[in-house]
C-alpha positions in Angstrom: 0.0 0.0 0.0 1.3 3.5 -0.9 0.5 6.0 1.9 1.3 9.7 2.2 1.5 11.2 5.6 1.4 15.0 5.9 3.1 16.1 9.1 6.3 14.8 10.6 5.6 15.6 14.2 5.3 13.0 16.9 2.1 11.5 15.6 3.1 11.5 11.9 6.5 10.0 12.7 5.1 7.3 14.9 2.5 6.4 12.2 5.2 6.3 9.5 7.4 4.0 11.7 4.5 1.6 12.4 3.4 1.5 8.7 6.9 1.1 7.3 7.5 -1.9 9.6 4.5 -3.5 7.9 6.1 -3.1 4.5 4.0 -0.2 3.2 5.5 2.5 0.9 5.4 5.6 3.0 6.0 9.2 1.9 6.2 11.7 4.8 5.7 15.4 3.9 6.7 18.3 6.3 7.6 21.9 5.8 10.5 21.7 8.3 13.6 20.1 7.1 14.9 19.6 10.6 12.0 17.2 11.3 12.7 15.2 8.2 16.5 14.7 8.5 16.4 12.2 11.4 13.5 10.4 10.0 15.1 10.1 6.6 18.2 8.5 8.1 16.5 6.2 10.5 13.3 4.9 8.9 12.6 3.2 5.6 10.3 6.0 4.3 10.6 8.6 1.6 10.6 12.2 2.9 9.5 15.3 1.0 10.1 18.8 2.3 7.3 21.3 1.7 3.7 22.1 2.5 1.1 19.4 2.1 -1.4 22.0 1.1 0.7 23.0 -2.0 -0.9 21.8 -5.2 2.6 21.5 -6.8 3.9 19.2 -4.0 0.7 17.1 -4.1 1.1 16.7 -7.9 4.7 15.5 -7.3 3.9 12.9 -4.7 0.6 11.8 -6.3 2.1 10.9 -9.7 1.9 7.3 -8.8 -1.3 5.6 -7.5 -1.8 6.4 -3.8 -4.0 4.4 -1.5 -4.2 6.8 1.4 -3.4 10.5 2.1 -3.4 11.3 5.8 -2.8 14.6 7.6 -1.8 14.3 11.2 -1.0 16.9 13.8 -1.1 16.9 17.5 -3.3 19.3 19.3 -3.7 20.2 22.9 -7.5 20.5 22.4 -9.1 17.2 21.7 -12.9 17.5 22.0 -15.5 14.8 22.1 -16.1 12.9 18.9 -18.9 14.3 16.8 -18.7 17.9 17.9 -18.0 20.3 15.0 -14.7 21.4 16.7 -13.5 17.9 17.5 -10.3 16.4 16.1 -12.1 13.6 14.4 -14.6 15.9 12.8 -11.9 18.1 11.4 -9.9 15.1 10.1 -12.9 13.7 8.3 -13.6 17.2 6.7 -9.9 17.5 5.8 -9.8 14.1 4.2 -12.9 14.8 2.2 -11.4 18.0 0.9 -8.2 16.2 -0.1 -10.1 13.3 -1.7 -11.8 15.9 -3.9 -8.4 17.5 -4.7 -6.9 14.2 -5.6 -9.8 13.5 -8.0 -9.3 16.9 -9.6 -5.6 16.4 -10.0 -6.0 12.9 -11.5 -8.6 14.0 -14.1 
């Protein structure tokens, strides 16, 4: 499975590590090179420096068939599931937005 993870913080790095150990092709995107350097040298993942909201970067990493695009970030404010400001609600909305963007880029 080819998986793109946007965000190389604690959550994104942990997710990339877990998935790469299961023999998935992982691409980790982050705008901070300092976060990507230690990951690039220690994990079996591809890293890409830049913003995951940039159409140009998304076009580059989405050239091949991608099974999952996931944005992760930690937040001090996790609210109950289902509330409009909850983490899960925002993630679902974000994924829907990117699903539509991927469809647009591939057409």
